C-alpha positions in Angstrom: 0.0 0.0 0.0 1.3 3.4 -0.9 2.1 5.8 2.0 -0.5 8.5 2.7 1.8 10.5 5.1 4.9 12.2 3.8 6.8 11.0 6.9 6.2 7.4 5.8 8.6 7.7 2.9 11.6 6.6 5.0 12.8 3.4 3.3 11.4 0.5 5.3 13.8 -2.0 3.6 17.0 -0.1 4.7 18.8 -2.4 7.3 18.5 -1.2 10.9 22.3 -0.9 11.2 22.8 1.2 8.0 23.8 4.8 8.7 20.8 7.1 8.3 22.3 10.5 9.2 25.9 11.4 9.8 26.1 14.8 11.4 29.2 16.9 10.7 30.6 20.2 12.2 31.3 23.2 9.9 34.9 21.9 9.8 33.8 18.5 8.4 34.4 16.6 11.6 31.9 13.8 12.5 29.7 14.7 15.5 27.3 11.8 15.7 25.9 8.9 13.6 22.3 7.8 13.6 21.3 4.4 12.1 18.0 3.7 10.3 16.9 1.6 13.3 17.6 4.4 15.7 16.0 6.9 13.4 12.8 5.0 13.1 12.5 4.5 16.8 13.3 8.2 17.5 10.8 9.5 15.0 8.1 7.2 16.5 8.9 8.3 20.1 8.9 11.9 19.1 5.6 11.7 17.2 4.0 10.0 20.3 5.6 12.7 22.6 4.2 15.6 20.5 0.7 14.2 20.6 1.1 13.5 24.3 1.6 17.2 24.8 -1.9 17.8 23.6 -1.2 19.0 20.0 -4.0 18.3 17.6 -4.1 17.2 14.0 -3.3 20.1 11.7 -1.6 22.3 14.3 1.7 23.8 13.5 5.1 23.1 15.1 8.0 25.5 14.2 11.7 24.4 14.0 14.1 27.3 14.6 17.5 25.8 14.6 20.7 25.1 12.6 21.0 21.8 10.7 21.2 18.7 12.8 20.1 15.1 12.9 17.4 16.0 15.4 16.1 18.7 13.1 15.4 16.1 10.4 14.0 13.6 13.0 11.7 16.3 14.4 10.6 17.4 10.9 9.6 13.8 10.1 8.0 13.2 13.5 5.8 16.3 13.3 4.4 15.2 10.0 4.0 11.6 11.1 1.9 12.8 14.0 -0.5 14.6 11.6 0.9 18.0 12.6 2.3 20.7 10.3 6.1 21.3 10.2 7.1 24.9 9.8 10.8 25.2 9.0 11.8 28.8 9.9 14.7 30.8 8.4 16.5 31.7 11.6 18.6 34.3 9.8 15.6 36.5 9.4 15.1 39.6 11.6 13.3 39.1 14.9 10.2 40.9 13.8 10.0 38.8 10.7 10.3 35.6 12.7 7.5 36.9 15.0 5.3 37.5 11.9 5.9 33.8 10.9 4.9 32.6 14.4 1.6 34.5 14.1 0.9 33.9 10.4 1.2 30.1 10.7 -0.5 29.9 14.2 2.5 28.1 15.8 1.5 26.0 18.8 4.9 24.9 19.8 8.5 25.8 18.7 11.6 23.8 19.0 14.7 26.0 18.9 18.4 25.7 19.5 20.2 27.7 22.1 21.4 30.4 19.6 17.9 31.0 18.3 15.5 30.4 21.3 15.5 34.1 22.0 13.7 34.7 18.7 10.6 32.7 19.7 10.8 31.9 23.4 8.6 34.9 24.4 6.1 34.3 21.6 5.1 30.7 21.8 5.8 27.7 24.0 9.3 26.6 23.2 11.4 23.5 23.8 15.2 23.6 23.5 16.3 21.2 20.8 19.2 20.3 23.1 16.5 18.8 25.4 14.4 17.2 22.7 14.8 13.9 24.6 12.3 15.3 27.1 9.6 15.0 24.4 10.3 11.4 23.7 7.6 8.8 24.5 9.2 5.5 23.4 6.9 2.9 21.7 5.5 1.9 18.4 3.8 4.5 16.2 2.1 4.3 12.8 2.1 7.5 10.8 -1.3 9.2 10.8 -3.3 8.4 7.7 -3.5 11.8 5.9 -5.7 13.0 3.0 -3.7 14.1 0.0 -4.8 17.7 0.3 -3.9 18.0 4.0 -0.9 20.2 4.7 2.4 18.5 5.6 4.6 21.6 6.0 4.7 25.3 5.5 7.8 26.9 4.0 8.3 30.6 3.7 9.6 32.4 0.6 12.8 34.4 1.1 10.9 37.7 1.3 13.3 39.8 -0.8 10.5 42.4 -1.0 8.2 42.7 2.0 7.4 40.0 4.5 8.0 36.4 3.4 4.9 34.5 2.3 3.9 31.2 3.7 3.5 28.3 1.3 1.4 25.4 2.5 2.6 22.1 0.9 0.5 18.9 1.0 1.2 15.3 1.8 -0.2 14.3 -1.6 1.8 16.8 -3.6 5.2 15.9 -2.0 4.5 12.1 -2.0 4.2 12.6 -5.8 7.4 14.7 -5.9 9.5 12.2 -4.0 8.5 9.4 -6.4 8.9 11.5 -9.6 12.6 11.0 -10.2 13.0 7.2 -10.8 16.3 7.7 -12.6 18.0 8.8 -9.3 17.1 5.7 -7.3 19.8 3.3 -8.4 22.4 6.0 -7.6 21.3 6.7 -4.0 20.4 3.4 -2.4 22.9 2.5 0.3 25.1 5.4 -0.7 26.1 8.7 0.9 24.8 12.1 -0.1 26.1 15.4 1.4 23.6 18.1 2.4 25.0 21.5 3.5 22.2 23.8 2.5 20.0 25.0 5.4 17.1 22.7 6.1 14.6 25.6 6.3 15.1 25.8 2.5 13.5 23.5 -0.1 16.8 22.5 -1.6 18.2 20.9 1.6 14.8 19.5 2.7 14.0 17.8 -0.6 17.5 16.5 -1.0 17.2 14.9 2.4 13.8 13.3 1.5 15.2 11.9 -1.8 17.9 10.1 0.3 15.4 8.9 2.8 13.1 7.3 0.3 15.9 5.6 -1.5 17.6 4.2 1.6 20.8 6.3 1.4 22.9 8.0 4.1 22.5 11.7 4.7 25.9 13.4 5.4 24.6 16.5 7.1 26.7 19.6 7.8 25.4 21.7 10.6 26.4 24.7 8.5 28.4 25.2 5.3 32.0 26.2 5.0 33.9 25.5 1.8 36.8 23.8 3.6 34.6 21.7 5.7 32.5 20.7 2.7 35.7 19.5 0.9 36.9 17.6 3.9 33.5 16.0 4.4 33.4 14.7 0.9 36.9 13.3 1.1 36.7 11.8 4.6 33.2 10.4 4.3 33.7 9.1 0.7 30.5 10.8 -0.4 28.9 9.4 -3.5 26.4 12.3 -4.3 26.9 16.0 -3.7 24.0 18.5 -3.4 24.6 22.2 -3.5 23.7 25.7 -4.8 26.1 27.3 -7.3 27.5 29.8 -4.8 28.6 27.0 -2.5 30.6 25.3 -5.2 32.0 28.6 -6.4 33.5 29.1 -2.9 34.7 25.5 -2.9 36.5 26.0 -6.2 38.5 28.9 -4.6 40.0 26.6 -1.9 42.9 25.4 -4.1 45.1 24.3 -1.2 42.4 22.2 0.5 41.3 20.8 -2.9 44.9 19.7 -3.6 44.7 17.5 -0.5 41.3 15.9 -1.3 40.2 13.0 -3.4 36.9 13.4 -5.1 37.0 10.3 -7.2 34.2 8.8 -5.0 31.6 11.3 -6.3 29.4 9.8 -9.0 26.6 12.4 -8.9 26.9 16.2 -8.5 23.7 18.2 -8.3 23.4 21.9 -8.0 20.3 24.1 -8.2 18.2 26.9 -6.8 20.1 29.5 -8.8 21.3 29.9 -12.4 24.6 28.5 -13.7 26.6 28.9 -16.9 27.8 26.0 -19.1 31.3 27.1 -18.2 30.4 26.6 -14.5 29.3 23.0 -15.3 32.6 22.4 -17.1 34.3 23.5 -13.9 32.1 21.2 -11.9 33.1 18.3 -14.2 36.8 19.1 -13.6 36.1 19.2 -9.8 34.2 15.9 -9.8 35.7 14.0 -12.8 33.8 10.8 -12.2 30.5 12.4 -11.6 27.4 13.0 -13.7 26.5 16.6 -13.2 22.9 17.9 -13.0 21.2 21.3 -12.9 18.1 21.1 -10.8 15.2 23.6 -10.7 12.2 24.0 -8.6 10.2 26.6 -6.6 8.7 26.5 -3.2 5.3 27.2 -4.7 5.2 24.7 -7.6 7.4 21.9 -6.1 11.0 21.0 -6.0 11.4 19.6 -9.5 10.3 20.4 -13.0 12.7 18.9 -15.5 14.5 15.6 -16.1 15.8 13.4 -18.9 14.5 13.5 -22.4 11.8 10.8 -23.0 13.6 9.9 -26.3 17.0 9.5 -24.6 18.5 12.6 -26.2 21.5 13.8 -24.3 21.0 16.9 -22.2 23.0 20.0 -23.4 25.5 21.5 -20.9 23.6 23.9 -18.6 20.1 22.8 -19.6 17.6 22.3 -16.8 16.2 19.3 -18.7 12.9 18.2 -20.3 9.6 18.7 -18.5 8.9 15.7 -16.4 5.9 13.4 -16.8 2.8 14.9 -15.1 4.1 18.5 -15.4 2.8 21.1 -17.8 4.7 24.2 -18.9 4.1 27.2 -21.1 6.0 30.4 -21.9 4.2 33.7 -21.5 5.2 36.9 -23.1 7.2 35.5 -26.0 6.1 35.1 -29.6 2.3 34.5 -30.1 2.8 31.3 -32.1 4.8 28.6 -30.5 6.9 30.7 -28.1 10.3 29.4 -27.3 11.2 32.1 -24.7 9.1 33.8 -22.0 8.1 33.7 -18.4 7.6 30.1 -17.3 4.1 29.2 -16.1 3.8 25.7 -14.7 1.3 23.1 -13.4 2.4 20.3 -11.2 0.9 17.8 -8.8 2.9 19.5 -6.0 1.6 23.0 -6.7 0.4 25.0 -3.7 -3.3 25.8 -3.4 -2.3 29.4 -2.4 -0.2 31.5 -0.1 -1.1 31.4 3.6 -3.5 34.3 4.5 -2.4 36.2 1.3 -5.3 36.1 -1.2 -4.1 39.1 -3.2 -0.7 37.5 -3.7 -2.2 34.2 -4.6 -4.3 35.8 -7.4 -1.1 37.5 -8.8 0.8 34.2 -9.0 -1.9 31.5 -9.5 -3.7 32.1 -12.8 -6.3 29.6 -13.9 -4.4 26.8 -12.2 -1.0 27.9 -13.6 1.8 29.2 -11.4 3.7 32.2 -12.7 7.2 31.3 -11.7 8.7 34.7 -12.6 11.6 32.8 -14.2 12.3 33.7 -17.9 13.2 30.5 -19.7 13.9 29.4 -23.3 13.3 26.1 -25.0 15.5 24.6 -27.7 14.5 22.5 -30.7 14.5 19.3 -28.7 12.4 20.7 -25.9 15.2 21.2 -23.4 14.6 24.2 -21.2 17.3 26.7 -20.2 17.1 29.4 -17.5 17.5 33.0 -18.8 16.9 35.2 -15.7 14.4 36.4 -13.2 11.7 38.6 -14.5 11.9 40.4 -11.2 15.6 41.0 -11.7 15.1 42.4 -15.2 15.7 46.1 -15.6 15.6 48.6 -18.4 18.7 50.4 -19.8 17.9 52.9 -22.6 14.6 51.2 -23.4 16.3 47.7 -23.6 15.5 44.8 -21.3 18.6 43.6 -19.4 18.5 40.2 -17.7 21.3 40.1 -15.1 21.5 36.3 -15.5 22.4 36.6 -19.1 25.2 39.1 -18.5 26.5 37.0 -15.6 26.7 34.0 -17.9 28.6 36.1 -20.5 31.1 37.3 -17.9 31.4 33.7 -16.6 32.8 32.8 -20.0 35.9 34.9 -19.4 38.8 32.7 -18.4 39.7 34.8 -15.3 36.1 34.9 -13.8 34.9 32.5 -11.1 31.6 34.3 -10.3 29.8 37.4 -11.3 26.7 39.3 -10.1 25.1 42.1 -12.2 22.8 44.7 -10.6 21.4 48.0 -11.8 22.3 51.6 -10.6 20.1 54.6 -11.4 21.0 56.8 -14.4 19.5 60.1 -15.5 19.8 59.4 -19.2 19.5 55.6 -19.5 17.2 55.1 -16.4 19.3 52.2 -15.2 22.8 50.9 -16.0 24.2 47.5 -15.4 27.3 47.2 -13.1 29.0 44.0 -12.0 30.7 42.5 -9.0 33.3 39.8 -10.1 35.1 37.2 -8.1 38.3 36.3 -10.0 39.6 32.7 -10.3 42.4 32.0 -7.8 45.6 33.5 -9.0 44.0 35.6 -11.7 43.7 39.4 -11.7 41.5 40.6 -14.6 41.2 44.4 -15.1 37.9 46.3 -15.1 38.6 47.5 -18.6 39.3 44.0 -19.9 36.0 42.6 -18.5 34.0 45.5 -19.8 35.6 45.1 -23.2 34.9 41.3 -23.2 31.2 42.0 -22.5 31.1 44.6 -25.3 32.8 42.2 -27.8 30.6 39.2 -27.0 27.2 40.6 -26.1 24.8 43.5 -26.7 26.4 46.9 -26.0 23.4 48.1 -23.9 23.9 45.2 -21.5 27.7 45.6 -20.8 28.6 46.6 -17.2 29.5 50.2 -16.9 31.6 49.5 -13.8 33.2 46.3 -12.6 34.4 45.8 -9.0 36.7 42.8 -8.2 35.7 41.3 -4.8 37.0 38.3 -2.8 33.5 36.9 -2.4 29.8 37.7 -3.0 27.5 38.2 0.0 25.1 35.3 0.6 21.5 35.5 1.9 20.2 32.9 4.4 19.6 30.4 1.6 23.2 30.5 0.4 22.1 32.4 -2.7 23.7 35.7 -3.7 22.2 38.6 -1.7 21.5 41.0 -4.6 19.9 43.6 -2.4 23.2 44.0 -0.5 25.0 44.4 -3.8 22.5 46.9 -5.2 23.0 49.1 -2.1 26.8 48.7 -2.4 26.8 49.6 -6.1 24.6 52.6 -5.6 26.9 53.9 -2.9 30.1 53.2 -4.9 29.1 54.1 -8.5 30.5 57.4 -9.7 29.3 58.0 -13.3 31.8 60.8 -14.0 34.7 58.6 -13.2 33.7 55.7 -15.5 34.2 55.8 -19.2 30.8 55.4 -21.0 30.7 53.3 -24.2 
């Protein structure tokens, strides 16, 4: 019988003595190891303990903590008990976390010592360090849930205004965890590293994919590039999961990389942000024995959208893939007949029914059952889909649309460039002008003039960056994506039009 509770996806055939979660410090040192047998018993005891506290079906439990084995156990136990798991971005400001507590009607929070102050005065709070106090050992069968019942609520990053709650159902995510059959032979009994924060879909869904396929989760409590390298090497990790900014930081650690052996890695997956073909070539050099994959998903429509071509056609470098079975896509705003580029609208079985308590926002994004992703995509002649840029990031320069992602890809082709981020600055004549922050490859020192000239020679003149700043690293938001808002503020403060040659 198929499971009807998302927490029931944990592989029942995985041997009790197989490692389920290996928890590592930011330096890559092993802190604890939990077997599948221990994990099953702990999830059951915690689910019983939550219900023993008087929590009722459908009530919400918040997790406000750094990554840990107990975070994942609590996440699964909450859903197993028929409760709603709310994974909170603990890097948000105090007032924003307070909004989330109220918005999702939290009945109980579990927080670690560093974050308990965010919620302790707002809702009943249990320290995650004392989570054993909640345990009620004994057998427990996951509550039988209807497909439309909510399993978890994740909050969007909230780059503008307060973050929006996205209720996600048991039925939708049971479909999602079973929709990637090509990954199963590669995960069973093998190790996958997860270093992205568990309050974000990337890390959570990666963990679920390992669980359903009986693999071992190598979980970093927080990401550092050196710790990530050591973890892969020491734990002999088979599959790496990441976002591009994490790997860009890893690629800079040349001394640590020289001491590591990555021949164990057979699958290297990155996602949640755009990447260039050149970046994937670098990934292949970093993990020479691995098949690389570019994943895509949204909180609102589900964690996946694209996969292998049904006719077995090889996926081009940098492509997201071909729309998966059961998923419908269309491009809006392109050509009227057979558009091959436009804003992606998508329908999936994992699609949200609407934002929590935000009817107006729901109407803007959910249109006749289609979700407006805000991502500009293009499709090639074989149906493979490529990411172009965020419609929200697009800005106008002299009447022309500039997609930062396209300019970043162009700069990424320069042999001296490791990473680039393009943002707009105001201009009295052109309205907005593109400028760029560039992280050079180790040992390389490109000049501003050379990079600007490269952009002019290889792309449209209107889109070339009018100023280029070389930086050691790009600032990251809580989800390990580049924090564009910080860079916009920095660019506006630093840009001096009179001192920069206009072309």
